[in-house]
C-alpha positions in Angstrom: -83.4 -135.6 -5.6 -84.1 -135.1 -1.9 -81.3 -135.6 0.5 -81.0 -136.0 4.3 -79.7 -133.0 6.2 -77.5 -134.0 9.1 -77.3 -131.7 12.1 -73.7 -131.6 13.4 -72.7 -131.1 17.0 -71.5 -127.7 16.0 -75.0 -126.8 15.0 -77.7 -126.5 17.5 -81.4 -125.9 17.5 -83.3 -124.2 20.3 -87.0 -124.9 20.6 -88.6 -122.8 23.3 -92.2 -122.1 24.3 -93.3 -118.5 24.0 -94.9 -116.7 26.9 -98.1 -116.6 24.9 -97.7 -120.2 23.8 -96.2 -121.5 20.6 -92.9 -122.6 19.1 -89.8 -120.6 18.4 -87.2 -122.2 16.1 -83.8 -120.6 16.3 -80.9 -122.0 14.4 -77.4 -120.9 15.3 -74.2 -121.8 13.5 -70.6 -120.8 13.3 -70.1 -118.1 10.7 -67.5 -117.6 7.9 -65.2 -114.8 8.8 -64.4 -113.7 5.3 -66.4 -111.3 3.2 -66.6 -113.2 -0.1 -67.6 -111.3 -3.2 -66.8 -111.9 -6.9 -63.1 -111.4 -7.2 -62.3 -112.3 -3.6 -59.3 -114.5 -3.0 -61.2 -117.7 -2.1 -57.9 -119.6 -1.8 -56.8 -117.6 1.2 -60.2 -117.9 2.9 -61.0 -120.4 5.6 -62.0 -123.9 4.2 -65.6 -123.4 5.0 -65.9 -119.7 4.0 -67.4 -120.3 0.6 -69.8 -123.0 1.7 -73.4 -122.4 2.7 -73.6 -123.1 6.4 -76.3 -124.8 8.3 -79.6 -123.1 9.1 -79.4 -119.8 10.9 -83.0 -118.7 10.3 -85.8 -117.9 12.8 -89.4 -118.7 12.6 -92.3 -118.7 15.1 -95.5 -120.8 15.1 -98.2 -119.4 17.2 -101.0 -121.3 18.9 -103.3 -119.3 16.5 -101.7 -121.1 13.6 -99.8 -118.0 12.4 -96.3 -118.6 11.1 -94.0 -115.7 11.4 -90.8 -115.7 9.4 -87.9 -113.6 10.6 -86.1 -111.9 7.7 -82.4 -111.8 8.2 -82.1 -109.3 5.4 -83.7 -106.0 4.5 -86.7 -105.6 2.2 -86.2 -102.6 0.0 -88.6 -103.4 -2.8 -86.7 -106.4 -4.2 -89.4 -108.9 -3.0 -87.5 -111.0 -0.4 -90.4 -110.4 2.0 -92.1 -113.0 -0.1 -89.3 -115.1 -1.6 -87.7 -116.2 1.7 -90.9 -117.2 3.3 -91.7 -119.2 0.2 -88.7 -121.4 1.0 -89.8 -122.1 4.6 -93.4 -122.6 3.6 -92.5 -125.1 0.9 -90.6 -127.4 3.3 -93.0 -126.8 6.1 -96.1 -127.5 4.0 -97.5 -124.4 5.6 -100.8 -122.7 4.8 -99.6 -119.7 2.8 -102.4 -117.6 4.1 -101.1 -117.9 7.7 -97.6 -116.6 6.8 -96.4 -113.3 8.4 -93.0 -111.6 8.1 -90.9 -109.5 10.4 -87.5 -107.9 10.0 -85.0 -109.6 12.3 -83.1 -107.6 14.8 -79.4 -106.8 14.3 -77.5 -109.7 15.8 -74.7 -112.1 14.8 -77.3 -114.9 14.4 -78.5 -113.2 11.2 -75.1 -112.8 9.5 -75.0 -113.4 5.8 -74.1 -117.0 5.0 -71.3 -116.0 2.7 -70.3 -112.5 3.8 -70.1 -113.1 7.5 -72.0 -109.9 8.5 -75.6 -108.9 8.4 -76.0 -107.3 5.1 -78.4 -107.1 2.1 -76.6 -106.5 -1.2 -74.8 -108.0 -4.1 -78.0 -109.6 -5.4 -77.2 -112.4 -3.0 -80.1 -112.8 -0.6 -82.1 -115.6 -2.2 -79.2 -117.8 -3.3 -77.4 -117.4 0.0 -80.6 -118.3 2.0 -81.9 -121.0 -0.3 -80.5 -123.8 1.8 -80.9 -122.6 5.4 -84.4 -121.2 5.0 -85.5 -124.5 3.5 -83.7 -126.3 6.2 -85.5 -124.2 8.8 -88.8 -125.3 7.3 -87.8 -128.9 7.1 -86.6 -129.1 10.7 -89.7 -127.4 12.0 -91.9 -129.9 10.0 -90.0 -132.8 11.6 -90.6 -131.4 15.1 -94.3 -130.9 14.4 -94.6 -134.5 13.1 -92.9 -135.8 16.2 -95.3 -133.8 18.4 -98.3 -135.2 16.5 -96.9 -138.7 16.7 -96.7 -138.4 20.5 -100.2 -136.9 20.8 -101.8 -139.6 18.6 -99.7 -142.5 19.9 -98.6 -143.5 16.4 -95.3 -143.8 14.6 -94.0 -140.6 13.0 -93.5 -142.2 9.6 -97.2 -142.9 9.3 -97.9 -139.1 9.3 -97.7 -136.5 6.7 -98.1 -132.7 6.5 -100.5 -130.8 4.4 -101.5 -127.1 4.3 -100.7 -126.3 7.9 -101.8 -129.6 9.4 -100.2 -132.9 10.4 -102.4 -135.6 8.9 -102.9 -139.2 9.9 -105.3 -141.8 8.3 -108.1 -140.7 10.6 -107.5 -137.1 11.7 -105.5 -134.0 11.3 -104.0 -131.6 13.8 -103.1 -127.9 13.1 -99.5 -126.7 13.5 -100.8 -124.2 16.1 -102.2 -127.0 18.2 -98.9 -128.8 18.1 -96.6 -125.9 18.7 -96.3 -126.0 22.5 -95.7 -129.8 22.5 -93.2 -129.5 19.7 -91.3 -126.9 21.8 -90.5 -129.6 24.4 -89.2 -132.2 22.0 -85.5 -133.0 21.3 -84.0 -131.7 18.1 -84.0 -134.0 15.1 -80.6 -135.3 14.0 -81.5 -135.3 10.4 -84.2 -134.2 8.0 -84.9 -134.7 4.3 -85.5 -131.8 2.0 -88.2 -132.1 -0.7 -87.4 -133.4 -4.2 -87.8 -130.4 -6.6 -90.5 -132.4 -8.5 -92.6 -132.2 -5.4 -92.4 -128.4 -5.0 -95.7 -126.7 -4.8 -94.6 -123.1 -4.0 -91.0 -122.7 -5.1 -90.9 -121.8 -8.8 -94.5 -120.6 -8.8 -95.4 -116.9 -9.3 -96.6 -115.7 -5.9 -98.1 -112.4 -5.0 -96.1 -110.2 -2.7 -96.9 -110.4 1.0 -95.9 -106.7 1.5 -98.1 -105.6 -1.4 -101.3 -104.9 0.6 -99.7 -102.8 3.4 -97.6 -100.8 0.9 -100.8 -100.1 -1.1 -103.0 -99.2 1.9 -100.3 -97.1 3.6 -99.8 -99.2 6.7 -96.3 -100.2 5.8 -93.8 -98.5 8.1 -90.7 -96.9 6.6 -88.0 -94.9 8.4 -89.8 -91.6 7.7 -92.9 -92.9 9.4 -91.3 -93.3 12.8 -92.9 -91.2 15.5 -93.2 -91.6 19.2 -93.6 -89.4 22.3 -90.7 -87.1 22.8 -89.1 -87.7 19.4 -87.6 -84.6 17.8 -86.5 -84.0 14.2 -83.1 -82.8 13.2 -81.5 -81.5 10.1 -77.8 -81.0 9.7 -76.0 -78.2 7.8 -73.1 -79.9 6.1 -70.1 -78.4 4.2 -70.9 -77.6 0.6 -67.5 -79.1 -0.2 -66.4 -82.6 0.8 -64.0 -82.5 3.7 -64.9 -78.9 4.7 -65.1 -77.9 8.4 -67.1 -75.5 10.5 -65.0 -72.4 11.4 -67.7 -70.6 13.2 -71.5 -70.4 13.3 -74.2 -68.1 14.5 -77.5 -69.8 15.5 -79.3 -66.7 16.8 -81.8 -66.5 14.0 -82.3 -70.3 14.0 -83.2 -70.4 17.7 -85.9 -67.7 17.2 -87.7 -70.0 14.8 -90.9 -71.4 16.2 -90.4 -75.1 17.1 -86.6 -75.0 17.2 -85.4 -76.5 20.4 -81.6 -76.4 20.2 -78.7 -76.1 17.8 -75.6 -78.3 18.3 -72.3 -78.8 16.5 -71.6 -82.4 15.5 -68.6 -83.9 13.5 -70.4 -83.5 10.2 -71.6 -79.9 10.7 -74.3 -78.1 12.6 -77.6 -79.7 13.7 -80.9 -78.0 14.3 -83.2 -79.9 16.6 -86.9 -79.0 16.4 -90.4 -80.3 17.0 -91.0 -81.2 13.3 -89.3 -81.3 10.0 -90.4 -77.9 8.7 -89.2 -76.1 11.9 -85.9 -78.0 11.6 -85.5 -77.0 7.9 -86.3 -73.3 8.6 -83.9 -73.3 11.5 -81.2 -74.8 9.3 -81.9 -72.3 6.5 -81.5 -69.5 9.1 -78.0 -70.6 10.3 -75.0 -68.4 9.5 -72.0 -70.7 9.1 -68.4 -69.8 8.1 -66.8 -72.8 6.4 -63.2 -73.8 6.0 -63.6 -75.5 2.6 -60.3 -77.3 2.7 -58.3 -78.8 -0.1 -61.3 -79.8 -2.2 -62.6 -76.3 -3.1 -61.1 -76.6 -6.6 -62.7 -80.0 -7.5 -63.8 -79.9 -11.2 -65.1 -83.0 -13.0 -64.0 -81.7 -16.4 -60.4 -81.3 -15.2 -60.7 -84.7 -13.5 -61.7 -86.3 -16.8 -58.7 -84.8 -18.6 -56.5 -86.2 -15.8 -58.1 -89.6 -16.4 -57.3 -89.3 -20.1 -53.7 -88.6 -19.4 -53.4 -91.6 -17.1 -55.2 -93.8 -19.7 -52.4 -93.1 -22.2 -50.2 -95.5 -20.2 -50.8 -98.9 -18.9 -51.9 -99.2 -15.3 -51.6 -102.1 -12.8 -52.2 -105.4 -14.5 -55.7 -106.9 -13.9 -55.6 -109.7 -16.6 -53.1 -110.6 -19.3 -52.3 -113.2 -21.9 -49.9 -113.4 -24.8 -48.1 -110.4 -26.3 -50.7 -107.8 -26.9 -48.4 -105.0 -28.1 -46.8 -107.1 -30.7 -50.1 -108.4 -32.0 -51.5 -104.8 -32.2 -48.4 -103.7 -34.1 -48.8 -106.3 -36.7 -52.6 -105.9 -37.2 -54.1 -104.3 -40.3 -57.4 -103.5 -38.7 -57.4 -101.8 -35.3 -60.4 -100.3 -33.5 -59.7 -97.7 -30.9 -62.3 -96.1 -28.6 -62.8 -94.3 -25.3 -65.9 -94.8 -23.1 -66.8 -92.6 -20.1 -69.4 -93.2 -17.4 -70.0 -90.3 -15.0 -70.4 -90.0 -11.2 -74.0 -91.1 -10.3 -76.1 -90.6 -7.2 -78.2 -93.4 -5.7 -81.2 -91.1 -5.2 -83.7 -93.6 -3.6 -87.3 -92.4 -3.4 -87.1 -92.3 0.4 -84.4 -89.9 1.4 -82.1 -90.9 4.2 -83.4 -90.8 7.8 -82.5 -92.4 11.2 -84.2 -92.1 14.6 -82.1 -92.6 17.7 -83.1 -93.0 21.4 -80.2 -93.2 23.9 -80.8 -94.5 27.4 -78.5 -95.1 30.4 -78.0 -98.8 29.4 -78.3 -98.8 25.6 -79.5 -97.3 22.4 -82.3 -97.9 20.0 -82.2 -97.1 16.3 -85.0 -97.0 13.8 -84.0 -96.9 10.2 -83.9 -98.5 6.8 -80.5 -100.1 6.5 -78.8 -102.6 4.3 -75.9 -103.2 6.7 -77.0 -103.7 10.2 -73.7 -105.1 11.5 -71.6 -102.0 10.6 -74.3 -99.6 11.7 -74.6 -101.3 15.1 -70.8 -101.3 15.6 -70.5 -97.7 14.6 -73.2 -96.6 17.0 -71.7 -98.7 19.8 -68.3 -97.1 19.3 -69.7 -93.6 19.4 -71.6 -94.2 22.6 -69.0 -96.4 24.4 -71.4 -99.4 24.4 -71.2 -103.0 23.4 -72.7 -103.8 20.0 -75.4 -105.9 21.7 -76.5 -102.9 23.7 -77.5 -101.2 20.4 -80.9 -102.4 19.1 -81.7 -101.7 15.5 -85.2 -101.8 14.3 -85.0 -102.4 10.6 -87.9 -100.9 8.7 -89.0 -101.1 5.1 -86.5 -99.3 2.9 -87.9 -96.9 0.3 -85.1 -97.9 -2.1 -81.4 -98.5 -1.4 -79.4 -99.3 -4.5 -76.3 -99.6 -2.2 -76.6 -96.2 -0.5 -77.9 -97.7 2.7 -75.1 -100.3 2.8 -72.3 -98.0 3.8 -69.2 -99.4 5.6 -68.7 -95.9 7.0 -72.3 -96.0 8.4 -72.5 -92.3 7.6 -76.1 -91.4 8.1 -76.5 -93.7 11.1 -73.4 -92.4 12.8 -74.4 -88.8 12.2 -77.9 -89.5 13.7 -76.3 -91.1 16.8 -74.0 -88.1 17.2 -76.9 -85.7 16.9 -79.0 -87.6 19.5 -75.9 -87.7 21.8 -75.3 -84.0 21.5 -79.0 -83.1 21.8 -79.7 -85.3 24.8 -83.1 -86.3 23.6 -84.5 -88.8 21.1 -84.0 -87.4 17.6 -84.8 -88.4 14.0 -82.2 -87.0 11.7 -83.6 -86.4 8.2 -81.8 -85.7 5.0 -83.5 -83.9 2.1 -83.0 -85.2 -1.4 -80.8 -82.2 -2.0 -78.7 -83.2 1.0 -78.0 -86.6 -0.4 -77.5 -85.5 -4.1 -75.1 -82.8 -3.1 -73.4 -84.4 -0.2 -73.8 -88.2 -0.3 -71.9 -91.1 -1.8 -71.6 -91.8 -5.5 -70.9 -94.4 -8.2 -67.5 -93.3 -9.3 -66.7 -91.9 -12.7 -64.8 -94.3 -15.0 -62.9 -94.0 -18.2 -62.3 -97.1 -20.5 -59.8 -96.9 -23.3 -59.5 -99.8 -25.6 -57.4 -100.7 -28.7 -58.5 -104.0 -30.4 -57.0 -105.8 -33.4 -59.1 -107.8 -35.8 -58.0 -110.7 -37.9 -59.0 -111.4 -41.5 -62.2 -113.1 -40.3 -63.2 -110.0 -38.3 -62.6 -111.7 -35.0 -60.4 -110.0 -32.3 -56.9 -111.2 -32.1 -55.5 -108.7 -29.5 -57.3 -106.5 -26.9 -55.7 -103.7 -24.9 -58.0 -102.2 -22.3 -57.1 -99.5 -19.7 -59.5 -98.3 -17.0 -59.2 -95.2 -14.8 -61.4 -94.5 -11.8 -61.8 -94.5 -8.0 -61.9 -97.6 -5.9 -65.0 -98.2 -3.8 -63.1 -100.6 -1.5 -60.2 -98.5 -0.4 -60.6 -97.6 3.3 -63.4 -100.1 3.9 -63.2 -103.3 6.0 -63.3 -105.3 2.7 -60.1 -103.7 1.2 -57.9 -106.7 2.2 -60.2 -109.1 0.5 -61.3 -107.2 -2.6 -58.0 -105.5 -3.5 -55.2 -107.7 -4.7 -51.9 -106.3 -5.9 -53.4 -102.8 -6.0 -56.4 -103.8 -8.2 -59.9 -103.5 -6.9 -61.8 -106.4 -8.3 -65.0 -104.4 -8.5 -63.3 -101.8 -10.7 -62.4 -104.3 -13.4 -65.3 -106.8 -13.1 -67.0 -107.4 -16.4 -63.8 -106.6 -18.2 -60.9 -108.6 -16.7 -63.2 -111.7 -16.5 -65.1 -111.0 -19.7 -66.0 -114.2 -21.8 -64.9 -112.2 -24.9 -61.3 -112.2 -23.7 -61.1 -115.9 -22.8 -60.5 -117.0 -26.4 -58.4 -114.1 -27.6 -54.7 -115.1 -27.7 -53.5 -111.7 -26.7 -55.1 -109.3 -24.2 -54.1 -106.9 -21.5 -56.4 -105.3 -19.0 -54.9 -102.7 -16.6 -56.2 -100.2 -14.0 -55.3 -96.8 -12.8 -56.9 -96.2 -9.4 -57.1 -92.4 -8.8 -56.9 -91.0 -5.3 -59.8 -88.6 -5.1 -61.6 -87.3 -2.0 -65.1 -87.7 -3.5 -67.1 -90.3 -1.3 -67.8 -93.3 -3.5 -69.8 -96.4 -2.9 -71.3 -99.4 -4.6 -74.2 -98.5 -6.9 -76.7 -100.9 -8.3 -74.7 -103.5 -10.3 -71.4 -102.0 -9.0 -68.5 -102.2 -11.5 -70.7 -103.9 -14.1 -72.7 -100.6 -14.4 -69.9 -99.1 -16.4 -68.0 -102.1 -17.7 -71.0 -103.6 -19.6 -71.5 -100.2 -21.3 -67.9 -100.2 -22.5 -67.6 -103.9 -23.4 -70.9 -104.3 -25.2 -70.5 -101.1 -27.1 -67.0 -102.2 -28.1 -68.4 -105.5 -29.3 -70.8 -103.6 -31.5 -68.0 -101.5 -32.8 -66.1 -104.6 -33.7 -69.1 -106.2 -35.4 -69.5 -103.0 -37.5 -65.8 -103.0 -38.4 -66.1 -106.7 -39.4 -69.3 -105.9 -41.4 -71.2 -108.6 -39.4 -74.6 -108.6 -37.8 -74.2 -107.7 -34.1 -76.2 -110.8 -33.0 -74.3 -113.2 -35.1 -71.0 -111.7 -34.1 -71.8 -112.2 -30.5 -72.9 -115.8 -31.2 -69.6 -116.5 -32.8 -67.6 -115.0 -29.9 -69.7 -116.8 -27.2 -70.0 -120.2 -28.9 -68.3 -121.8 -25.9 -70.5 -120.1 -23.3 -73.9 -121.8 -23.3 -75.5 -119.6 -20.6 -74.7 -116.4 -22.4 -75.9 -118.0 -25.6 -79.2 -119.2 -24.0 -80.1 -115.7 -22.9 -78.9 -114.2 -26.2 -80.9 -116.6 -28.3 -84.1 -116.3 -26.3 -84.0 -112.5 -26.3 -83.3 -112.4 -30.0 -86.1 -114.8 -30.7 -88.7 -112.9 -28.6 -87.6 -109.6 -30.1 -87.9 -110.9 -33.7 -84.3 -109.9 -34.4 -83.7 -109.5 -38.1 -87.4 -108.8 -38.9 -88.5 -105.4 -40.1 -89.5 -102.8 -37.6 -91.8 -99.7 -37.8 -90.3 -96.9 -39.9 -87.7 -95.0 -37.9 -87.2 -97.6 -35.3 -83.9 -99.5 -34.9 -82.7 -102.4 -32.7 -79.6 -102.7 -30.5 -78.5 -105.7 -28.4 -76.3 -106.4 -25.4 -75.5 -109.4 -23.2 -73.7 -109.4 -19.9 -73.0 -111.7 -17.0 -73.1 -110.3 -13.5 -73.8 -111.7 -10.0 -74.0 -115.2 -11.3 -76.8 -114.4 -13.8 -76.8 -113.9 -17.6 -78.9 -111.2 -19.2 -79.6 -110.1 -22.7 -81.5 -107.1 -23.7 -82.8 -105.9 -27.1 -83.8 -102.3 -27.3 -86.0 -100.7 -29.9 -85.2 -97.1 -30.3 -86.1 -94.1 -32.5 -84.4 -90.7 -32.7 -86.4 -87.7 -33.8 -84.8 -84.2 -34.0 -82.1 -85.3 -31.5 -84.6 -86.8 -29.0 -84.2 -90.5 -28.1 -87.3 -92.6 -27.6 -87.0 -96.1 -26.3 -90.1 -98.0 -27.3 -89.5 -101.5 -26.2 -86.9 -103.6 -24.3 -87.0 -107.4 -24.5 -85.1 -109.1 -21.7 -84.0 -112.7 -21.3 -82.3 -113.9 -18.1 -80.7 -117.2 -17.0 -80.4 -117.0 -13.2 -80.7 -120.7 -12.6 -83.8 -121.5 -10.5 -86.3 -118.7 -10.3 -87.9 -119.1 -6.9 -90.7 -116.5 -7.6 -90.9 -115.7 -11.4 -93.3 -112.8 -10.7 -90.8 -111.1 -8.4 -88.0 -111.8 -10.9 -89.8 -110.1 -13.7 -90.5 -107.1 -11.4 -86.8 -106.9 -10.6 -85.9 -106.9 -14.3 -88.4 -104.1 -14.9 -87.0 -102.2 -12.0 -83.4 -102.6 -13.2 -84.3 -101.5 -16.7 -86.0 -98.3 -15.4 -83.1 -97.5 -13.1 -80.5 -98.2 -15.7 -82.4 -96.4 -18.5 -82.7 -93.3 -16.4 -78.9 -93.3 -15.9 -78.3 -93.9 -19.5 -80.5 -91.1 -20.8 -80.2 -88.4 -18.2 -78.3 -88.9 -15.0 -74.9 -87.5 -14.0 -73.2 -85.8 -11.1 -70.7 -83.1 -12.0 -68.4 -80.9 -9.8 -67.4 -77.3 -10.2 -65.4 -75.2 -7.7 -65.6 -78.2 -5.3 -69.4 -78.5 -5.3 -71.9 -80.9 -6.8 -73.9 -79.0 -9.5 -77.0 -81.1 -9.2 -79.6 -81.0 -6.4 -82.9 -82.8 -7.1 -84.9 -84.6 -9.8 -85.1 -81.4 -11.9 -81.4 -81.4 -12.6 -80.4 -84.9 -11.5 -83.0 -86.5 -13.8 -84.2 -90.0 -13.4 -86.6 -91.9 -15.6 -90.2 -90.6 -15.7 -93.3 -92.5 -16.5 -93.5 -91.0 -20.0 -90.1 -92.4 -20.8 -90.7 -95.9 -19.6 -90.7 -98.4 -22.6 -92.7 -101.5 -22.9 -90.7 -104.2 -21.2 -91.0 -108.0 -21.8 -89.1 -110.4 -19.6 -88.4 -114.0 -20.5 -86.8 -116.6 -18.2 -84.4 -119.2 -19.5 -85.5 -122.5 -18.0 -82.3 -123.5 -16.3 -81.1 -126.0 -13.7 -77.7 -124.2 -13.3 -76.4 -122.7 -10.1 -78.7 -119.9 -8.8 -77.5 -116.3 -9.4 -78.8 -112.9 -8.4 -81.7 -110.9 -9.8 -81.8 -107.4 -8.3 -78.8 -106.0 -10.2 -78.0 -108.1 -13.3 -80.8 -106.5 -15.4 -79.1 -103.1 -15.3 -75.7 -103.5 -17.0 -77.0 -104.3 -20.5 -79.5 -101.5 -20.7 -77.2 -98.6 -21.7 -75.3 -100.5 -24.4 -78.5 -102.0 -25.9 -79.9 -98.5 -26.2 -76.7 -96.8 -27.5 -76.2 -99.7 -30.0 -79.7 -99.1 -31.2 -78.9 -95.4 -31.6 -76.0 -96.3 -33.7 -78.1 -98.5 -35.9 -80.6 -95.6 -36.3 -78.2 -92.7 -36.8 -74.7 -94.0 -37.5 -73.5 -92.0 -34.4 -71.7 -93.9 -31.7 -72.5 -92.8 -28.1 -69.4 -93.2 -26.1 -70.1 -90.9 -23.1 -73.0 -91.3 -20.7 -75.6 -89.9 -20.2 -76.9 -89.7 -23.8 -78.5 -86.3 -23.0 -78.4 -83.9 -25.8 -75.5 -85.5 -27.7 -77.8 -86.1 -30.7 -79.2 -82.6 -30.9 
């Protein structure tokens, strides 16, 4: 049902004429100060922190009828370049062919409606902007109708909008012809949003607006930035985290053709050159003596043994009910298991890069970033500027997966330091090897569980201990996300698991290790390892109870309709229970993350130790699907990303150094390994959830559960690799 939107006195709208003519709509509102994520203490936040605020979007209508939507978030392949404009176009009744999109600048006006800073992450963009982008369209529509009413000398309520025109009984006027008049009119005090039954764009599969330019090569990514006077830099960094330069000899580097200078920066030694190849050759020719520091002995095998020692005792409590120890002591059937997920690199297809130009009165930055606010602040601090003196040009991101949303602003800060030291505009470029060997990682996690089963095969007690690094310690979000020593992202998917809610006795605890390995959120964050542990354990319980894995889950989730809806739809579409081709077996997993519910059924064969995933059937309940086509693409993307990690990917340490370097030894999914993927959407009117990440967590357990069905061997350590050889 449509409802009026009242514009409070705290919210204001500016309508100004462009120099070239047209209408600029800028909404500005007070922002929530708290960074709210799953697990945050909402009770201690300000009363308005969890509410979607009034519109804070920008759009331009030109006299040529073009409508330019300013994207407050970063497009990194997830499809918001199309989805957010759909929201405005729906309420505006725009001609879709006239829609253009631009990344907005880094500014407080574009702060995330829930997180309070300008950021793209947490599968939050569409649901967080659903109201304010529609409101932007509706308010603009009201202004245009008022302008037409004035021009035609009729009452506004006699007019309607249609495909980029305001229409009366006798004539119609284009939005472009009304733009300048609309810019002079007072702001409406209320507008009415469309009833969902009247939507013509929202909910309909829509082709991506950025598709053509990404296909024809005109799309501009960070690596594409070039301008007069711009040099290229590469930085030699310590091979061990925390290492420092003792001394260096740049004689040979400076003799390389194209090398302009060599400077020391906080992260190492930078070679500035005319082009990438010269910078790389110059860096390769450097002679550096390193003080490797305290991390020279880092070894991931030793770390895992330390994790196991910690897991033998309970950690800090994350969730608890009943008397778990007493229930376990009385049980006749107890299932015990340990699950391990390794360190993982983000490894986006476009390696990190950042171009910086420093002037007397400010700084300009060109990069693909997920976190404009922190990058802007970091640059300003380094240069002694105010944040507003740092202009960030957000470009298309060739993948992010969390790597480009770094509270430490590592690659942007380094690029600013290089440009400052060099005294010229510089684009600092990372190779893939640089990031794999010296970047940030999804932390390694160990899960140890002991579960008691009753006579009916259902769990009666669940003891679960996790060991791993916190991704929130030392970040601005520590005070919000860590409560009583427990990082909410470490235990998400376990401490709040629906499976535990109806068990009388459970205990979830966490050991947070103090390691110096840089860690960061990775696609689906804690759910990336918790779903693997939980959905594998549920399969182990079903096997111990001699019950079908699907039916077992249905019984455990009988009071969770959204889990069941996704579970049942995927099972139906995958023909669960029906015969498969010889040698092919099924596995299933269901998991909730980022407000969405996803089930996957994997069809797998194992031949001479080699795993082949033939088909994955996915069902998702994310509430409203604004663009079903984009949703399906995100599910396919999540599956390919998660499947690569499940089959191949891991980061290991020996003698303080990362052992992997590029795609030959940090393997990701290749085209030959991509299964057939089918995506089905649960028709739902529930609260909207995320899409970019929820498709990843069930992938690994669905595949490993299928491997168990095929071979009888339980995979408890990722990646699968050669464990079946």
